[in-house]
N, C-alpha and C positions, 0 to 999 in steps of 0.2 A: 208650850204651843210653838209649832215650827213656823218661822217667818219665810214666806215665799217672796222672792224678789220680783218686783214688777218688771216684766220683760218688754223691751222695745218692740213695737208692732212692726212686723215686716211681712212682705209678700212671701208666699210659699213657692219654693223652686224645687222641682223634682230632679233628682240625680239618680237615674236607674230606679231601684225599688226603695230609695230613701228620699224623704222630703225634708228640705232644709228651710227653716224659717216658719212663719206663721205660728201656730200653736204646737208644732211638732217638737219632740225632744231634741236637745242639742246633740248633734251627731259627732261621732269620734272618727278622726281620720289618721292615716299614717301614709308612709311612702316606702316602697321597696328600694333596695340599694343595688340590686343585680343589674348587669348589663342587659338592656332591653332586647338585644339580639340573641341572647341566650333564653329562648322561649321556655324550655323545660325548667330552668332555674327560676324564671319569673313566675311561672304558673305555680310552682311549689311554694315560693315565698308568699304569693298572694293568698293561696289556700291557707297557709299557716297563720297569716295575720287575720284572715276572716274567721278562722276557727277560734282564735283568741279573743274575738269580739270586735275587731276593727270593722267599721261600717262602710267606709269609703277608702279606696286605695289609689294612690297616685303613682304614676310611672313616668319616668323621664323619656322624652321623645325629641332628641336633638337633631335627627335627620329624617329624610323620607324613608330610608331603609328601616329605621326604628319604628316609624309610623306603621309600616306594613307588618312588622313583627307584632306590634300591639294589636293589630287586627286578628292575627293568629292566636295571640294570648287570650283575647276576649272570646274567640270561638271555642277554644279548649275549655275555658272556664264554664261556658254555657253548656257544652256537651257533657261535662262532668258534674253538673248540678251545683255550681258555685255562683250564686247570683250577685256577688258583691259588685257594686258600681265601680267603674274604672275612670280615672281622670288622667288625661294626657297633659304632661307638663312640657310646653313648647318654649324653645329658647330663642337664640339670636336669629333675626331675619326670618321669623317663623310663619309668614303668611301662608306659603304653599304647604308647609308641614301641617299647620293648624287646619287648613281646609281638607287635607287628605285624611288626617287622623280623626276628624270630626265624624267621618263615616263609620267609625268603629266603636267609639267610646261613649260614655254617659255624660262627660263634661270635659271641656277643653280649658286649660288654664294658660293664660297669656300674661306676660310681664310687660306692661307699657313701656318700661325703660329699655327693653331689648327688642320689642316687636318690630319697630321701624328704627333700625340702629344706625345712627350717624354720630361719629365723634367729632366735635368741633372745638375750636380754641375757646378757652374759658372767658376771654375778653369780649367775645361777640355779644352784642345786644340785639334783641329781636324787635323789629317793627311790628305793628299790628298786622300788616300785610304778610310778613314772613310767618308770623304765628298762624294766620289763617291758612297759608299755603301748607304748613306742616300738618295741620289738622286735616286738610283735604287729602294729603298723601296717606295719612293713617286711615282715613275713611276708605280710600280706594283699596288698601290692602286688607282691611278688616271686613269689608262687605262680602267677599266670597265665603268667608268663614261664617258670618251671620246667616247667609243663605242656607248653608248646609245645616247649621244648628236649628234653624227654623223648620227646615224640611223634616228633620229627624226628631224635632221637639226635645233637644238636649240642652244642657246648660253651659254657660261660660263663666269662668272666674276671672275677674279683672284683678290680678294679683300684683300689687305694687310692693317692691322691696326698697327700703331706705338706701341700701348699699348699691342699687343699680338704677337710680334715677337717670333719666336722659339728660344729656348736656343742656338741652333747651330748658328743662325744668330747673336745673341747678343754677344756670345763668340768670333765669328770670326770678326764681323764688328763693334761691339758696338751697343748701343741703338741709332742708327743714321738713317738718311735718306738713307744712302748707304745700310744699312742692309735691309731696306724696299725694295729698288730697287732690290737688289740681290735676295731677297725672291721671288719677282714677276717673275724675269727673269728665275729662275729655273723652274717654272711651265710653263711659256710661251715656253721655249725650249722643254720641254717634249711634249707639245701639238703640236708644230711644227714638232717634230720628227715623230709624228703619223698623220700628215697632217690634223690637226684640227685647222682651222683658225677663227672660230666663237667666238672670244675672246674679252672681254672688261676688262680693268685694272682699279683698283682704289688704291690709296695710301692715306689713311686718318690718320689724327692725331688731337688731341684736341688742339694743339698749332699751330697757323697759320704759323709761320716761318718754322716749321718742315714740315708741309703739303706743303708749297710752294717749299721748297728746294727739297723734295722728288719727286714731280711731274715734276719739271724742269729737275732734273737729270734723271728721267725715260724717258723723251722725248729724251734727248741726247743719252742715252744708246740704246733706241729702234732705233733711227736714225742710230747709228753706226752699229747695227746688221741687218739693213734692215727691221725692223718691223714698222708697221703703225697701231697699234691697237688703237681703240678709248679709251678715258679716261673718267671715271666717277669721278666727283669732289664732295668733301664734307669736311667740318670740323666736325669731329665726336664729340659727347658729348659736343656740344657748350653751352648747358644750356637753359635758357628761357629768355623771355623778350627782351628789346631793345638791351642789350649787346650781347646776342646770335645772334641776327640778324646782328649786326654790325660785329661781329667776323666772321660769316659765309660769309658775303659779302666781307670782307677784303681778305679772302682766295680764295673763288670761283671767285669773281669778278676780282681780280688781275690776275689770270691765264686766265680767259676768255678774258681779255683785251690784253693778250699776244698771243691770238689765240689758247690757250690750253684748251681742254675740249669739250666733246660731249654730256654729260648728267650730270644732277646735282641733288643733294638732299640737302636741308637745314635741318639739324637735330636739332629739338627743343624738349625740355622736356615739351611739351604741346600737345594738341590735334593735331594729324598729319595734319589735314586739315589746320591748321594755317601755315604750311610750304609752302603751294602752293602760296599764294600771294607774299611771299618774293622771291620765285624763279622767278615768272613771272615779278615782278617789277625789279629785278636785270637784267634779260635778256632784258627788254625794255630799261632800263637806258643805257645799252651798245649798243643799236641799233641792238640786235640780234634777237628779236622777238617783234611783236606788238600785244598786247592783250587788250589795252585800249587807250583812248585819251591821248596824251602827252600834259600836261599843263605846260606852262612857265609862271612864275609869280615872280615879284620882291618882296623882303622882306618888302617893304614899308619904307618910311622915312618922314622927315618933308616936303618934296615937294609934297607928295601925298595929293590930294584934295578930296578923297572919302574914304569910309570904304572898303579898298582893301580886307580884309579878308571876309567880308560879300559878296561883289560882286563876288569874286572868288568862294565862295560856291554856289552862285546863278548860275553862268556860268556852273560850274561842274554839278549841279543838272539838268540843262537843256540840256547839251550836252554830258554827260558821256557815252551815248550809241553809239556815232559816232566813233567807233573804227577805228583808222588809221589817224584821223585828229590831227594836232598840233594847239593848241589854246593858245594864250597868253593874260594875264591880267597884264597890267603894270600901275604903279602908276602915272607916269608923262611923259611929252613929251621930257624931257632932255635925258634920257637913253633908254626909252621905245622902240622907233622905231628901234634903232640899235640892241638892245639885243634880240628883237623878230623877227628879219628880216627873219629868216627861217621858221617861223610859217605860217600855212595856213591862219589863221585869228588872228587879234589882237584887243584888247579892251584897249585903252590908255587914261588915264586921262589928262585933260587939266586944266581948271580953271572955277570957278564960276558954278559948277554943270554940266559942259559940258565934254563929252568924244568924242573921234574919233575912228572910226572903220577902220581896215586895212584888205585888202586882199593881203596876202604876203607883199611885200614892198610898196604897193600902198595904200595911204589913200583914201578910197572911200566914207566915210561919215565924215565930218569935225566937225559938231556942233550938236551932238546928246544929248538931255537932259539925264542926268544920269539915271533917273527913267525909261527911255525908252531903255536904252542901251542893256539889255539882249535880249529883244524881237526883237530889231533891228538887233542884231547879228544873231538871229535865222532866221529872214527874209532874211538876206544876204546869209546865208548858203543854205537856201531853194531856193533862186533865182539862186544860182550856181549849183543846182541839186545835192547837196551833203548832203541833209537832208534826214533822215529816221525817221519815228515816232518810239518812244521807244516801245518795246514789253511790 
């Protein structure tokens, strides 16, 4: 029996043709690395990501010139039938840029630590009056963006990064998850005051414990204030290779297992297309999305009477296109039937070159010669009406 993790209830926020939150599937995102002013390269990179399964693509927008280029990128994608939603990532002193680019894209991402950017001496302590003045300045610069987002009915992501908290937050709360949460809440309250609810929140850090604590605290604070905004999860600047994938999975997967999170990005210092398999494998491992066959296989031991690695590869090669099925390849009869009991089909080693095939918990073929095992499995799936020829 598959366990479905109870998911935190959030409002549904539309980003182009994708809806984040509510009961909608957890969306997979990535970000292109091309220079935004190279429109041809950006369009090609976005198309490539979209064709590989990316559901939302983010593009950096550091200047007004980049904002106008993003408008051209969006037009070209629409004209060529690529409906992928675009997110503009706005940087330092981004009020005017955010207002401009909101006319073109499906979501604007702003970083509270950089949006109204003032570097101050770390010894400064803020009075309540100074805090209120700072919030008022943020509101003045955010309001034009809110107006455009409301007019076009597009979304905004309040994207807090641990590494770029404002001086005001680090002086007041320290370089802490609490500072990240307070930074996000300031912007959420301003948006709510102006009746703009199309909001998504992210709290990212390069260290997993900080990312976990910040998101858990954010959920508690939003619950206390009656907010139910969806969360975008990621471990930022995770690096590359196996460790980056483990690090991202430790952060994103832990929160997803707690029911927290509505859209994800695995940030790798690699070709962005390499992020997508990690996202989809993570979601499938948690039972949140199905994008491939689920294979169950033992690690093999001295009881195994056939080349399990070779047979598993053969089974996968023959059946990998049957998305939605659970197929087990088990080395022996001792633990095999029990460990694979929830699989749709099972291939279990016996002795003397013989294997058994299972349909669920039922053994349907007892003494199949090993050399005929894969084809007999295919025949069984075909007999059950669950076979489809690979494309």
